[in-house]
C-alpha positions, -999 to +999 in steps of 0.1 A: +053+874-349+020+854-342+015+843-307-009+814-298-038+826-280-039+819-244-057+791-229-076+802-198-088+768-188-075+750-156-072+715-147-073+703-112-062+668-098-064+649-064-042+618-062-045+596-032-033+562-018-037+542+012-012+514+016-032+496+042-053+482+013-023+467-006-038+432-004-072+441-018-060+442-055-026+429-064-006+405-085+015+387-057+046+380-076+068+399-102+085+431-101+114+443-080+102+433-045+089+399-053+109+386-085+093+356-103+102+321-090+095+288-106+067+281-079+049+314-089+040+297-121+021+269-106-017+272-107-034+264-074-070+262-061-072+294-038-096+295-007-122+314-028-123+286-053-104+304-081-076+287-100-046+310-104-009+314-103+009+343-084+013+359-117-024+367-120-043+396-105-063+389-072-090+411-059-110+410-027-143+424-043-159+434-010-127+451+002-125+472-030-163+478-030-163+492+006-133+513-002-147+529-034-181+538-020-163+557+008-136+575-012-150+581-046-181+604-037-158+622-012-131+628-038-157+643-062-171+666-034-136+676-024-124+686-058-156+706-063-151+723-029-115+733-038-127+750-069-158+765-051-183+750-074-214+728-066-214+693-076-245+698-098-225+721-121-206+692-135-215+686-171-200+649-173-188+627-146-168+598-157-160+570-134-138+539-135-164+514-142-158+483-121-196+475-122-228+494-129-240+488-094-211+507-078-214+535-104-251+539-097-244+541-060-218+570-068-245+588-088-270+585-059-247+593-032-238+625-051-273+634-061-263+640-097-284+635-127-275+602-142-277+616-177-244+632-168-227+599-162-217+581-194-215+542-193-197+518-215-195+488-192-223+470-211-203+472-242-169+463-229-171+450-193-147+461-166-116+469-186-096+482-156-073+511-160-086+522-195-123+524-184-122+561-182-107+571-215-126+543-232-158+556-218-149+591-231-142+579-266-171+554-268-199+576-251-187+613-257-172+611-292-203+630-307-206+655-279-192+690-279-170+688-248-154+721-251-159+744-221-178+716-203-168+707-167-156+670-168-148+652-136-130+619-138-126+595-109-106+563-108-097+539-081-078+506-079-046+487-067-028+500-037-056+510-026-053+543-047-078+568-062-077+599-082-101+627-091-096+653-119-117+682-130-109+694-165-126+720-188-113+712-222-108+739-249-103+733-287-107+695-281-124+669-300-129+633-291-122+607-317-147+579-323-136+546-311-120+523-337-127+487-332-110+460-349 
């Protein structure tokens, strides 16, 4: 009887949320708590000058920025501390890419070589939730990521944030297919 070779790699995840920031990124109506009503469809000019309905996403950019610059570098440091590895041992650090300025700030705060931080925001813009997997397939498809320490960190609505450390084995990244 053949047995599959044991995979000795481990993955580590830190998932967090802080409900005090619920108004920083949200869609005001829809879902169970706030069912859609007819008036939610009406577009109005908001105090910041944007025209939107209650079914469209709202973001307070400064609140999200201030939140992210405090929790993202801390999350990366914390996960590396938990596995007893220095931050500079990371091979790739893949962030949610809200904007390049913010990501560059993370790199500077963590004192990590910027060549370890792939970017795709210039190609695709802020794609929201898919920015981390999009960055991986867009920028790492031709790299051998097996046995590399890859840290991923995302943040967003809620406010919530998560950090993961993975060391893939027997893994290949497909090239992105654009239509």
